[in-house]
N, C-alpha and C positions, 0 to 999 in steps of 0.2 A: 711441789704438792698443791694442787689447785685449793684445797681447802684451807690452807695458810696464806694464800695471797689473796688480800682483800678485792681485788680487783679482777678476780678470774673465777668462774664457777658460780654456782648457785648462791655463794654467800654475799657476793658483791651488793646487791641491792641494801641488804641488812647493815654492812659496814657503812654504806654510803648514807643511809638514813641518820646513822648514829653519829657520824662525822658532821653532818649536816646539822643535827641537834646541838651538838656541842659548839659547833661555829656561831649558830644562831644565839645561843646561851651567852656566848661572850661577846658577841657583837653588840648586844642589848645591854648585859650588864658587866662587861668586863672588869678587872680589878684594876685596870689602868688604860689611859686613852690609847697607848701603845698597844697594848692587848686587843682592844677594841679595833682599832685600826687593821692589825694583822688578820684578825678574823673576818673584817669586811672585805679585805683583799682576798682572803680564801673563798669567800662566799661567790665574789665576782668570778673567780676561777672555776668554781664548779656551776655555775648557774645553767650552763648547756653542756651536751656533751658532743664529742666527734662524732662523725660518721665511722662505722667499723673499717680497719686497715683493709684495703683491697689488695695492693701490691703496687710496687714501683718506686715509693718515696724513700726507700732506706737509704740510698745513696745521695740524698740531697742536703744532707746535714742540717735537719729542721732545727737544732739547738741554735744555729746561728741567726735565726730570723723568726718570722710567725709560724706558727704550727703549720706543717704540711696539710692537716685536716683541721678546717676550720670548725669551731664548737658551734654547731648550727640546730641541733636536735634538742628539744624540751625531752625532759624525764620528768619524774615524780616530784622531784626536789625544785624544779624551776621557780614554781610559783611560791615555795616557801622562801626562796632567796629573795626574790621581789619583795614579796610581803616584809621581810625581815629588813631590807633597806629602808624602805618607807617607813616602817616602824622607828628605826633609828632618827630619821629625820624628824618624826613628830614628837619624841620623847625630849627629855633633857640632856642628852647626850653631849658630851664636850665637842669644842669647835673641831678638834683634830678627826674624830669620828665622823662628823657630818661632812667635813672635805673629803674625807676617804669614800664617802657614800656618792658623794657627787661625782668624784673620778671614776667609782666604780661603775655608775650608771652608763658610762661612756662605752663600756664592754656590754654590760647587761642590756643596755638598749630599751628599756621597760617604758612602754608608751605611758603608762599610767603616772609616771614621774614627771612627765611634761609640765602639767600646769604647777606643780611645787617648784620645779627649776625656773620656770617662767617668772614666779612671784619673787624667788629669791634673786634672779637677774636684775630686776628693777628696784631692789632695796638700795637705799642711800647709805647704807653701812659702808665705811671704809675698811673692808675685810677682804679676805680672800674667798668669802662665800658666793657675792655676785659675779666676781671675775670667773671663778671655776665654773658656777653655773652657766655662763654664756659659753664657756669653752665647751662645756658637755651639750647644750643645745646645738651648738654648731657641728660637735662630731655626730649627734644624733641626726643631724640634717633636718631639724625642725623647721619647716618653712612657714609655720605659723609663728616663729619668732621673728621673722625678718622684720615686720612693723615694730616690734618692741624694740630691737636692736637700732632701728632708725631713730626711735623716740630717746633711747639711751645716748646714742652717739650725739645727739643735739643738744641733750640737757647739760647744761653747764654746772648743774649741782652733783653731777656724777662724777667721780674722780677720774682722771687720765687713762690709766690702765684699763679700766672698765669700758669706757668710751673707746679704746683702742682695740680691745678684744669684740667689741659690738660690730665696729666698721669690719674688721676681719671676718665676722661671722656673717654679715651681709655680703661680702664678696665671696665668700666660700658657699654658702647656702645658694646664694642667687645664682651662682654658675652651675650648680648641681642639676 
């Protein structure tokens, strides 16, 4: 019955809005870092929608790889997802939650996150944050990061893993 399925029929938008509000709340104020990470991963999953099924991909076994229908269409919750991810980074969230947001931005591809990622990438902290920021900037193909990556790669104060990822970023973005 369509009214019992939250993703079919007229009730789907209501259910999605409720799910999104719950994910947002847990991402911002979860009882544990693990809960926050799961909520952030959920937000990244629902940030955009796939195009409606047309026909022809059922036999392709989409569970074995990337979805046959890429999620490229914005919906009413897209801006809420992006704003929530930025809010997690701006508040006193635990390191695990911030790392999850940096990784989520690879999927969400929010251009407004780029300045924040660039600032994190050149921090001299010996943690996973700058490394993951460089990896995300590379995945997002941020050409403005190439000079920053060159600076990081030549800065001996930066730790080796960060410098290595910066060089990879230069190679990948420079060839794009």
